[in-house]
Wavefront OBJ file of the C-alpha trace (Angstrom):
o trace
v 3.691 35.389 4.982
v 6.023 32.399 5.386
v 9.546 33.737 4.357
v 10.648 29.860 4.386
v 8.732 26.964 4.588
v 10.725 23.578 4.744
v 9.048 20.429 3.477
v 10.561 16.978 4.877
v 9.251 14.479 2.244
v 8.277 16.229 -1.090
v 5.779 13.830 -2.280
v 1.755 13.804 -2.859
v 1.199 15.626 0.672
v 4.160 17.706 1.377
v 4.322 18.524 -2.392
v 0.624 19.578 -2.626
v 1.124 21.765 0.761
v 3.768 23.551 -1.028
v 2.258 24.067 -4.499
v -1.020 25.359 -2.455
v 0.862 28.067 -0.482
v 2.825 29.133 -3.351
v -0.613 29.628 -5.353
v -2.131 31.551 -2.260
v 1.183 33.851 -2.578
v 1.953 32.692 1.482
v 5.319 31.214 1.039
v 8.052 33.038 -0.363
v 10.659 30.307 -0.359
v 9.876 26.595 -0.195
v 13.205 24.166 0.861
v 12.720 20.499 0.290
v 14.477 17.907 2.555
v 14.134 14.035 1.494
v 15.785 10.564 1.511
v 15.595 10.095 -2.183
v 17.634 12.272 -4.324
v 15.651 11.571 -7.651
v 12.403 12.655 -6.154
v 13.832 15.714 -4.652
v 15.270 16.419 -8.078
v 12.098 15.840 -9.602
v 10.437 18.311 -7.125
v 13.058 21.010 -8.001
v 12.332 20.400 -11.643
v 8.414 20.569 -11.341
v 8.855 23.797 -9.248
v 7.277 22.565 -6.147
v 10.510 23.358 -4.287
v 12.933 26.263 -4.648
v 16.029 24.502 -3.439
v 16.887 21.099 -2.333
v 18.938 20.756 1.121
v 21.136 18.282 1.806
v 21.362 18.470 5.395
v 18.910 19.289 8.166
v 21.088 22.146 9.026
v 20.635 23.711 5.635
v 17.076 23.045 5.311
v 16.352 24.797 9.044
v 18.351 27.797 8.636
v 15.750 30.665 8.710
v 12.980 28.255 8.550
v 9.436 29.778 9.757
v 7.343 26.335 9.368
v 8.463 22.860 8.793
v 5.943 20.270 7.480
v 6.853 16.609 7.990
v 5.266 14.606 5.012
v 7.144 11.312 5.555
v 5.791 7.861 6.988
v 4.752 8.079 10.831
v 7.676 5.504 11.742
v 10.138 8.056 10.642
v 8.912 10.915 12.858
v 10.976 10.542 15.718
v 14.204 10.067 13.975
v 13.568 13.273 11.669
v 12.663 15.420 14.628
v 15.819 14.372 16.411
v 17.758 15.338 13.139
v 16.027 18.756 13.235
v 16.082 19.630 16.824
v 19.865 20.786 16.937
v 18.958 23.356 14.139
v 15.856 24.352 15.302
v 15.468 28.034 15.900
v 13.103 29.678 18.354
v 10.469 31.088 15.990
v 10.224 27.958 13.727
v 7.061 25.903 14.223
v 6.950 22.386 13.338
v 3.679 20.540 12.077
v 2.963 17.210 10.628
v 0.485 15.354 8.118
v 0.412 11.861 9.533
v -2.581 9.762 9.638
v -1.810 8.537 13.249
v -1.328 11.137 16.071
v -0.812 9.286 19.576
v 2.391 7.858 18.496
v 3.462 10.782 16.539
v 3.092 12.979 19.663
v 4.770 10.254 21.705
v 7.954 10.535 19.367
v 7.733 14.240 19.504
v 8.266 14.220 23.001
v 10.714 11.927 22.953
v 12.766 13.516 20.397
v 12.374 17.255 21.123
v 11.748 17.279 24.917
v 11.048 20.796 26.442
v 10.714 22.236 22.776
v 7.725 19.903 21.679
v 5.984 23.123 22.515
v 7.080 24.148 18.898
v 5.541 20.775 17.364
v 1.852 21.342 16.557
v 0.537 17.998 15.134
v -1.597 17.781 12.302
v -3.440 15.689 9.649
v -4.688 16.952 6.291
v -7.914 14.434 5.407
v -6.986 14.370 1.430
v -4.882 11.953 -0.605
v -4.593 9.992 -3.512
v -3.587 6.205 -4.461
v -0.541 8.122 -6.496
v 2.626 8.854 -5.114
v 5.699 11.024 -5.380
v 6.064 14.960 -6.496
v 4.387 14.050 -9.851
v 0.992 13.406 -7.950
v 1.050 17.047 -6.178
v -1.352 19.187 -7.225
v -2.010 22.663 -5.800
v -5.850 22.018 -5.440
v -5.602 18.699 -3.286
v -6.815 20.462 0.017
v -9.156 22.767 -1.449
v -12.541 22.064 0.475
v -11.108 19.019 2.576
v -10.760 18.806 6.124
v -7.356 19.460 8.168
v -7.639 17.952 11.767
v -5.140 19.725 14.338
v -4.362 17.828 17.737
v -2.900 20.470 19.492
v -0.391 19.709 22.841
v -0.958 21.478 26.094
v 2.512 22.751 25.437
v 1.551 24.913 22.392
v 1.304 28.474 22.365
v -2.266 29.463 20.661
v -0.521 31.526 18.580
v 1.684 28.844 17.153
v -1.569 26.398 16.776
v -3.142 29.172 14.729
v 0.021 29.826 12.800
v -0.400 26.274 11.725
v -4.223 26.700 10.980
v -3.755 29.776 8.776
v -1.238 27.986 6.611
v -3.807 25.140 5.943
v -6.524 27.555 5.626
v -4.387 29.315 2.754
v -4.502 25.812 1.034
v -8.266 25.811 1.163
v -8.789 23.454 4.117
v -11.418 23.388 6.601
v -10.004 23.200 10.137
v -11.187 20.760 12.674
v -9.454 20.030 16.308
v -9.359 16.723 17.981
v -7.695 15.069 20.643
v -4.706 12.961 19.701
v -6.550 9.872 21.028
v -10.345 10.821 19.569
v -8.361 11.496 16.407
v -6.748 7.822 16.182
v -10.128 6.149 17.132
v -12.071 8.056 14.416
v -9.524 7.375 11.863
v -8.869 3.616 12.787
v -12.878 3.368 11.620
v -13.262 5.516 8.622
v -9.759 5.307 7.135
v -7.328 2.772 8.377
v -9.777 -0.163 8.311
v -11.026 0.443 4.859
v -7.197 0.535 3.568
v -6.682 -2.750 5.452
v -9.840 -4.401 3.869
v -8.820 -3.165 0.415
v -5.387 -4.310 0.593
v -6.890 -7.823 1.894
v -9.327 -8.297 -0.767
v -7.019 -7.724 -3.563
v -4.284 -9.744 -2.004
v -6.770 -12.705 -1.525
v -7.854 -12.479 -5.163
v -4.128 -12.245 -6.294
v -3.286 -15.487 -4.521
v -5.899 -17.331 -6.227
v -5.111 -19.822 -9.123
v -7.161 -18.206 -11.415
v -6.245 -14.382 -10.496
v -5.580 -13.625 -13.962
v -9.043 -14.616 -15.243
v -10.586 -12.812 -11.908
v -8.749 -9.644 -12.619
v -9.868 -9.734 -16.447
v -13.324 -9.586 -15.279
v -13.354 -6.680 -12.484
v -15.062 -3.776 -13.251
v -15.732 -0.415 -11.986
v -17.134 -1.596 -8.540
v -14.052 -3.731 -8.016
v -11.838 -0.504 -8.926
v -13.833 1.732 -6.657
v -13.815 -0.478 -3.655
v -9.820 -1.157 -4.014
v -8.490 2.041 -5.298
v -6.904 2.754 -1.980
v -5.038 -0.628 -2.267
v -2.765 1.388 -4.596
v -1.533 3.630 -1.692
v 2.242 3.223 -0.352
v 2.422 -0.148 1.367
v 5.238 1.586 3.699
v 3.049 4.244 4.787
v 0.184 2.170 5.406
v 2.297 -0.567 7.236
v 3.531 2.271 9.604
v 0.034 3.577 10.033
v -1.269 0.085 10.930
v 1.203 -0.636 13.242
v 0.989 2.903 14.947
v -2.458 2.520 15.658
v -2.732 -1.139 16.166
v -4.978 -1.202 19.259
v -7.460 1.030 17.755
v -7.482 -0.824 14.401
v -8.051 -4.284 16.018
v -10.943 -3.039 17.780
v -12.521 -1.881 14.633
v -11.329 -4.951 12.812
v -12.959 -7.342 15.729
v -16.265 -5.255 15.174
v -16.148 -5.557 11.304
v -15.305 -9.517 11.613
v -18.476 -9.575 13.794
v -20.493 -8.094 11.124
v -19.050 -10.183 8.586
v -20.123 -13.279 10.751
v -23.618 -11.849 11.176
v -23.901 -11.353 7.590
v -22.833 -14.646 6.663
v -25.052 -16.255 9.097
v -27.893 -14.525 7.159
v -26.577 -15.488 3.500
v -26.353 -19.440 4.837
v -29.953 -19.223 6.185
v -31.188 -17.611 2.996
v -32.252 -14.630 4.909
v -32.849 -12.023 2.732
v -34.608 -9.888 4.953
v -31.847 -9.556 7.075
v -29.227 -8.981 4.176
v -31.506 -6.213 2.820
v -31.762 -4.626 6.270
v -28.173 -4.195 6.554
v -27.824 -3.117 2.989
v -30.831 -0.437 3.678
v -29.235 0.551 6.668
v -25.812 1.244 4.988
v -27.075 2.910 2.110
v -29.186 5.387 4.486
v -25.770 6.369 6.461
v -23.908 6.728 3.125
v -26.401 9.103 1.729
v -26.487 11.027 4.713
v -22.864 11.154 4.799
v -22.795 12.212 1.138
v -25.339 15.113 1.981
v -23.218 16.301 4.783
v -20.011 16.336 2.593
v -21.812 18.552 -0.011
v -23.295 20.922 2.513
v -19.914 21.284 3.927
v -20.547 19.734 7.439
v -19.180 21.923 10.372
v -16.927 20.829 12.936
v -18.806 18.906 15.575
v -18.927 20.563 19.358
v -15.607 20.526 21.012
v -16.805 18.701 24.246
v -18.326 15.960 21.976
v -16.982 12.518 23.469
v -16.156 9.807 20.807
v -16.373 6.424 22.002
l 1 2 3 4 5 6 7 8 9 10 11 12 13 14 15 16 17 18 19 20 21 22 23 24 25 26 27 28 29 30 31 32 33 34 35 36 37 38 39 40 41 42 43 44 45 46 47 48 49 50 51 52 53 54 55 56 57 58 59 60 61 62 63 64 65 66 67 68 69 70 71 72 73 74 75 76 77 78 79 80 81 82 83 84 85 86 87 88 89 90 91 92 93 94 95 96 97 98 99 100 101 102 103 104 105 106 107 108 109 110 111 112 113 114 115 116 117 118 119 120 121 122 123 124 125 126 127 128 129 130 131 132 133 134 135 136 137 138 139 140 141 142 143 144 145 146 147 148 149 150 151 152 153 154 155 156 157 158 159 160 161 162 163 164 165 166 167 168 169 170 171 172 173 174 175 176 177 178 179 180 181 182 183 184 185 186 187 188 189 190 191 192 193 194 195 196 197 198 199 200 201 202 203 204 205 206 207 208 209 210 211 212 213 214 215 216 217 218 219 220 221 222 223 224 225 226 227 228 229 230 231 232 233 234 235 236 237 238 239 240 241 242 243 244 245 246 247 248 249 250 251 252 253 254 255 256 257 258 259 260 261 262 263 264 265 266 267 268 269 270 271 272 273 274 275 276 277 278 279 280 281 282 283 284 285 286 287 288 289 290 291 292 293 294 295 296 297 298 299 300 301
């Protein structure tokens, strides 16, 4: 039981965490802390939080578990504001989409008390933002990756894992570096590409006509371009090196496809398309089967 849960940033991610734990009967009281009074008032109105706190001191009083659900670029500032009020039993975790930068910010802000910070990343989301987007079932059947620190007590890590399991999430564990390499490829690059495509079309002289004829394929491919620009700016910069590596590999693939297209090489194009189709189908089947965590000693290149 979590007597007092604190959510810093009560939007889609933080709000859904609070609602899920309330629905599971795990969180007795939920306190919200945020920079936008209107959003915090809405979270209170929707019953996501039980109280809105004006200061870190007020929020942290008696806190058992704290979730940071703000843009990753704010991690250091937020943790520094919480540190003077961090009680010995309190555990802080986060929901950031990058981990190496978050860990570095936590070490700088918390010092030796970084042992009370357990980094995490729920693999769930939506293009919608704010308290109205929050829903209790968001994490059900979805993965949450924890990237524990050497300083963390195993019991602290398990407390965070138990909270995410109560939300219906499946727990996986990676190192911060492996996490960032993985998500540069399968999350950060797709967001960059979706934003780039929509921006490119919007800048064309006949953009209005193009959007008029865009249908479900375009909608599905670009759905994630509806996500928070501020959040994805921070993620892109925080994971810049790994994202550049993936972007360079993708550019090489595009160059190869362009050469096949220019040469009217139908067989070459079909080979790439068929390989992609098979890989995607295997991925879908693995998701439907509830893929287990990979071996803990598996290296990620």
